[in-house]
N, C-alpha and C positions, 0 to 999 in steps of 0.2 A: 284723270282726263288729260289728253294731250291736245295742244293747239300748235301745229307746225306749219309754218309758212315760209316759202322761199322767195327771195327777192333777187333781181338781176345782180350779177357780180359787181357791176360798176356803180350800183346804188350806194348812197351814203348811209343808209339805214338798214340794219339787219334785225329782224324780229324772229327769235327762235325760243319757244317755250316748250320744254320737254322734261321728262323725268331724268334724273341723274343716276349714273351707276355708282356703286360703292367705290370709294377712293381711300388709299392709304397714305398718300403724300400730303405734305403740309400745304395749306392754301390760305393761311393768314398773310395778307400782303401789306398791311400797314396799321399803325395805331397813332393816336394823338393823345397827349396828356395836357392837363390844365396849364402848367407853367413850369417846365423843367428848369428854367433859369433861376427860379426862386425855390426849387426843391419840391414843388407840388406835382407829384407823379400820379395824381388821380386820373384814371382813364376817362377820356372824353369821347373817343370813338374807336372803332375797330372795323377794318375792311376785310372781307372774307370772300373768296371765290368758292361757290357751292355747286361744283360740278357744272352740268349743262344749264342749270337754272341761272347762272350768271354770278356777278359780283355784287355784294351787298355791303353797305356801310351801316353799322348799328351804333346808336348812342346807348349809354348805360341803362336808361329806362326800358330799353327793348331787350336787354339781356336777362337771362334767368339766373338769379343769384343763388347762393349756397349757404348752408349752415355746416360748420365743422362738428361732426357728431362722433368721431373717434379719431385717435391719433397714435402714431408710433414713430418717433423721431429719435435722433441720437446726437449727443454732444453739443451741437450748435443749432438748437431748434427754432430760434427766433430771429427774424430779419425785420428790422424796424427802420423808419426814415433816418437818414444821415443826421447824427447828432442827437437823436432821441434817447431818452432814458428807458429803463425797463418798464414795460406797461404794467399797470396794476393787476393783481389777481382778479380773475373774473372778466378780463377784457382781452386776453391774449388770443383766444379763438377768433376774434374779429380781425386779426391780421390777415386771414384768408377770406374775409367776408366784406372788407371795407372799400373795395373798388379801386384800390391803389396798386400799382405794379412795383412799388419799392417796399412792400411789407409782405410777410408771409410766415407760415409755419414750415420750416425747411429741414433739409438733411434727413429725408424720409428713409426709414429702415429698408434694408434690402430683402429680397426673396431668400429665404433660408430654410424652406420646408415647413415653416410655421405660418399658416395663412392668416392668422390674426394680426401679424405684424404689418399693418397697413394703415392708411388714412381713409376715413369714410367722410364723404360730403353728401348731404341731403339737399336736393334742389327745392327752392321755394315753390315752384310749380313743376309738374312733370315735363320732361324734355322729350319731344316727339322725334322719331326717326323720319327725317324729311330728306330733301335733296342735299347730297354732299355731306360735309361735316356738320355735326349736330351739337358739339360742345367744344370748347377751347380750354386748354391748360396753358397758362403763361408761366414760363420758368426762367429763373435767373441763371443763365448759362446755356441751357438747351443742349447740354452735352451728356445727358444721363438717360439711358434706356429705362423704359417704364412698362409696368404691367397693369392693365385695367380689368375690372369686372363690374357688373351692374346689379342693382337691386339686391345687394348682399348675397348674391349667388357665388359661392367661393369654389365651385367645382372647377378643377383645372381646365377641362375642355371648353368651358364657357369664358375663359379669360383670353385676353389678346395682348401680345407684346408689341411694343413700338420701339424701334431703334432710334439712335440719334439722327439718322438720315431723314427721318420723317418730320423733324422740327423745321420751322420756317427759318429763313435767313434772319440776321439780327434786325430787330424792329427798333430798338433803342440801344445805344452804346454808352458805356461809361456811366451807367446809372449808379449814383452814390447811395450807400446804405450803411447801417451798422448791424453787426452780428452779436448775438448774446448767447453765451455758452451755458451749459447746465452741468453741474457736478455736485451731487448731494452725497458727500462722504464716500466718493468713489463711484457712485451710481450715476452713469451718464445717459441712461435710457429714459426717454419720456414714453411711458406705456399707456397713458390714459389722459383724458381731459382734466381729471382732478390733479394729476401730476403737472400737467402743462400750466395750470392755474395756481400752483403751489407758491407759497411765499418764502420757500427755502431753495437753495441750490443754484440760483442763477447768478451770473457774474456780470461785471461791468461791460457795457457795449464796446465793441472794437470796430473801427471804421473799415469799410471795404467798398468795392465797386464791381459792376459786372454788366454783361450785355443781356438784354431781354429778347427771348425767342418764344415761339408759341407752337403748340401741337394741336392740330385739329383732329377730332375723333369722329368717324362715321359709325353710328350705332349699328349699322348693318354688320360691321366687322365683329361686333360683340353678340351677334345672334338675335338682335332685335328686328322684328319684321317691319317693313315699310308701313308707317302709320301707327306702329306700336310706340310705347313710351317707357321711360324709366323714371324712378323717383330718387335714386341715389347711385353713386359710384364708389368703388374702392380702388386704390392704387398703391403700388409699392415699387421701389427701385429694383431693377433686375440685378442680381448678385454679380460681382466681378467687375463692377464699374464704380463710378462715383455715386453720389446720392442725389435724388431728385429734390429740387428746390422750388416748389410751387409758390407763386406770389398771387395768383388769381386763377379761379376756375369759374366758367360761366357757360350756361346752356344758351343755344341760339334758338330764336323763334322758328317755328315751322314755316317753310316757304309756302305761300298760299297757292292752292290749285288754281289754274287758269279757269275763268268762268266763260260762259257764252259771250258776255259783253266784252271780255278781254280779247277773245278771238275776233269779234267784230271790229274792235278798235285796231287790232293788228292788221286785219284785212284792209281797213281803210287806209292805213299807212302804206301798205303794198300798192293799193290802187293809186294813191297820190304820187308815189314814186314813179310808177309806170306812166302816168299821165304826163309827168314832167319830162320823161324820156321821149315821149312822142311829139313834144312841141319844140 
């Protein structure tokens, strides 16, 4: 349903409610965290422009969380808060589930002809293909191209590649963190959740810092029809570049369809503006 009203150009209020076209460009325009000065990088809000539907600001309770259900990473797979020690076995998957932007399961394996070499995230509730971008991937750096596919459909025509140009501008700069490497008797590959949670092979944390950027993904680009939904995504780094370092992934709630009452309210705004112009 569409409700489209025009208002005189000189008016101070514009009400336009309409369906959005698919977009490939980044539209995340801002984030806030709990208290960067004390090292608390828990996300407290994110603002996203969702096509013609407008700009929305979401708090964490409105976002759709994920569970890490498969992993393939290399050499430095864990990113933890600055100064933290190695997380205990059985807790490391939560580094992508905890709502912080200074933790993650990172250095994701590249495309190399083996489709299994990827990360899978399952959403806590289905993500609906709505207006504009439907899910966000926050990355430390934002300089790594990435390939996505949905609902465990690994067929190449159903995947979509995103270049570094599709990431947002820097949302936070100089975010401190620590990186933890993995080397189990020469084996530097993390090929499963069991290996990620292993009690052998991990080294001492090393301090680092980086800039936070985000990638917005419109499910239309992945072949999901408007109003359709997904339950999971997979992604991997595109070969020939660096490696993707995801610190948070979240689905966005569907943009509500305008109702009859919404249109009536919008019409009342238009009428009020026009009355003011006549006096």
